[in-house]
One Martini backbone bead per residue (centre of mass of N, CA, C, O) as a GRO file, in nm:
protein
  117
    1UNK     BB    1   0.513  -0.377  -1.849
    2UNK     BB    2   0.291  -0.163  -1.719
    3UNK     BB    3   0.290   0.058  -1.438
    4UNK     BB    4  -0.020   0.206  -1.293
    5UNK     BB    5  -0.085   0.012  -1.032
    6UNK     BB    6  -0.055   0.012  -0.684
    7UNK     BB    7  -0.019  -0.219  -0.402
    8UNK     BB    8   0.015  -0.183  -0.047
    9UNK     BB    9   0.072  -0.411   0.223
   10UNK     BB   10   0.151  -0.206   0.454
   11UNK     BB   11   0.224   0.096   0.659
   12UNK     BB   12   0.499   0.102   0.744
   13UNK     BB   13   0.804   0.173   0.682
   14UNK     BB   14   0.822   0.015   0.426
   15UNK     BB   15   0.548   0.072   0.280
   16UNK     BB   16   0.564   0.385   0.293
   17UNK     BB   17   0.829   0.405   0.136
   18UNK     BB   18   0.734   0.276  -0.122
   19UNK     BB   19   0.499   0.465  -0.180
   20UNK     BB   20   0.673   0.715  -0.211
   21UNK     BB   21   0.838   0.605  -0.462
   22UNK     BB   22   0.600   0.556  -0.645
   23UNK     BB   23   0.500   0.852  -0.647
   24UNK     BB   24   0.765   0.972  -0.753
   25UNK     BB   25   0.703   0.807  -1.036
   26UNK     BB   26   0.382   0.877  -1.095
   27UNK     BB   27   0.223   0.655  -0.931
   28UNK     BB   28  -0.043   0.489  -0.838
   29UNK     BB   29  -0.128   0.431  -0.485
   30UNK     BB   30  -0.217   0.176  -0.246
   31UNK     BB   31  -0.261   0.191   0.112
   32UNK     BB   32  -0.269  -0.088   0.324
   33UNK     BB   33  -0.442  -0.175   0.630
   34UNK     BB   34  -0.567  -0.226   0.908
   35UNK     BB   35  -0.833  -0.187   1.074
   36UNK     BB   36  -0.963   0.036   1.277
   37UNK     BB   37  -1.119   0.054   1.599
   38UNK     BB   38  -1.076   0.375   1.580
   39UNK     BB   39  -1.239   0.564   1.400
   40UNK     BB   40  -1.109   0.540   1.128
   41UNK     BB   41  -1.057   0.254   0.935
   42UNK     BB   42  -0.790   0.424   0.790
   43UNK     BB   43  -0.584   0.538   1.011
   44UNK     BB   44  -0.324   0.391   0.967
   45UNK     BB   45  -0.275   0.484   0.668
   46UNK     BB   46  -0.320   0.783   0.722
   47UNK     BB   47  -0.068   0.810   0.915
   48UNK     BB   48   0.136   0.728   0.704
   49UNK     BB   49   0.078   0.964   0.506
   50UNK     BB   50   0.166   1.180   0.714
   51UNK     BB   51   0.459   1.074   0.748
   52UNK     BB   52   0.542   1.124   0.456
   53UNK     BB   53   0.476   1.438   0.447
   54UNK     BB   54   0.658   1.485   0.736
   55UNK     BB   55   0.929   1.398   0.662
   56UNK     BB   56   1.268   1.365   0.797
   57UNK     BB   57   1.359   1.342   0.542
   58UNK     BB   58   1.217   1.363   0.254
   59UNK     BB   59   1.035   1.127   0.059
   60UNK     BB   60   0.939   1.363  -0.131
   61UNK     BB   61   1.011   1.558  -0.407
   62UNK     BB   62   0.694   1.636  -0.406
   63UNK     BB   63   0.421   1.715  -0.230
   64UNK     BB   64   0.200   1.644  -0.455
   65UNK     BB   65   0.249   1.326  -0.452
   66UNK     BB   66   0.051   1.254  -0.231
   67UNK     BB   67  -0.201   1.223  -0.429
   68UNK     BB   68  -0.113   0.928  -0.528
   69UNK     BB   69  -0.205   0.847  -0.244
   70UNK     BB   70  -0.398   0.593  -0.121
   71UNK     BB   71  -0.634   0.469   0.125
   72UNK     BB   72  -0.683   0.178   0.343
   73UNK     BB   73  -0.825  -0.147   0.399
   74UNK     BB   74  -0.816  -0.509   0.426
   75UNK     BB   75  -1.141  -0.522   0.413
   76UNK     BB   76  -1.270  -0.277   0.223
   77UNK     BB   77  -0.995  -0.256  -0.004
   78UNK     BB   78  -0.879  -0.527  -0.134
   79UNK     BB   79  -0.992  -0.492  -0.439
   80UNK     BB   80  -0.742  -0.334  -0.552
   81UNK     BB   81  -0.584  -0.583  -0.645
   82UNK     BB   82  -0.728  -0.640  -0.920
   83UNK     BB   83  -0.593  -0.362  -1.069
   84UNK     BB   84  -0.308  -0.442  -1.013
   85UNK     BB   85   0.029  -0.460  -1.135
   86UNK     BB   86   0.138  -0.417  -0.830
   87UNK     BB   87   0.217  -0.621  -0.536
   88UNK     BB   88   0.299  -0.529  -0.192
   89UNK     BB   89   0.431  -0.701   0.070
   90UNK     BB   90   0.443  -0.532   0.418
   91UNK     BB   91   0.422  -0.709   0.663
   92UNK     BB   92   0.457  -0.868   0.923
   93UNK     BB   93   0.697  -1.112   1.052
   94UNK     BB   94   0.458  -1.347   0.984
   95UNK     BB   95   0.383  -1.633   0.823
   96UNK     BB   96   0.070  -1.658   0.871
   97UNK     BB   97   0.005  -1.377   0.753
   98UNK     BB   98   0.140  -1.403   0.483
   99UNK     BB   99  -0.031  -1.650   0.388
  100UNK     BB  100  -0.302  -1.502   0.391
  101UNK     BB  101  -0.238  -1.279   0.199
  102UNK     BB  102  -0.155  -1.452  -0.048
  103UNK     BB  103  -0.423  -1.592  -0.086
  104UNK     BB  104  -0.594  -1.341  -0.131
  105UNK     BB  105  -0.445  -1.240  -0.376
  106UNK     BB  106  -0.471  -1.499  -0.556
  107UNK     BB  107  -0.792  -1.478  -0.584
  108UNK     BB  108  -0.786  -1.155  -0.736
  109UNK     BB  109  -0.560  -1.138  -0.926
  110UNK     BB  110  -0.397  -1.075  -1.191
  111UNK     BB  111  -0.216  -1.270  -1.389
  112UNK     BB  112   0.004  -1.022  -1.471
  113UNK     BB  113   0.081  -0.966  -1.199
  114UNK     BB  114   0.296  -0.834  -0.953
  115UNK     BB  115   0.454  -1.011  -0.671
  116UNK     BB  116   0.577  -0.880  -0.364
  117UNK     BB  117   0.821  -0.857  -0.057
   0.00000   0.00000   0.00000
């Protein structure tokens, strides 16, 4: 199977690091997190993208790889899971939250998609 689109749910240290490495491989990746209560609804994931871009040491082999990372939130943009070849769950370590995320993923994912944690 070719991996052409990746969705990462959770934009903390682990999720954003994985997003950077997927982008380094030249693959489109969508980084999702909770909707923000203030400002842009995508500001949590937007801030993670900024952290990737400005990380020291650099997480990206080339700065323009940042363009392969799009951001969103788990309410407005969860539909991105439908088209993903690979979905990575990287949310907080709470089993109830993980169960909810996996249930939502299972409802809309492609049969052949890879799901990992």
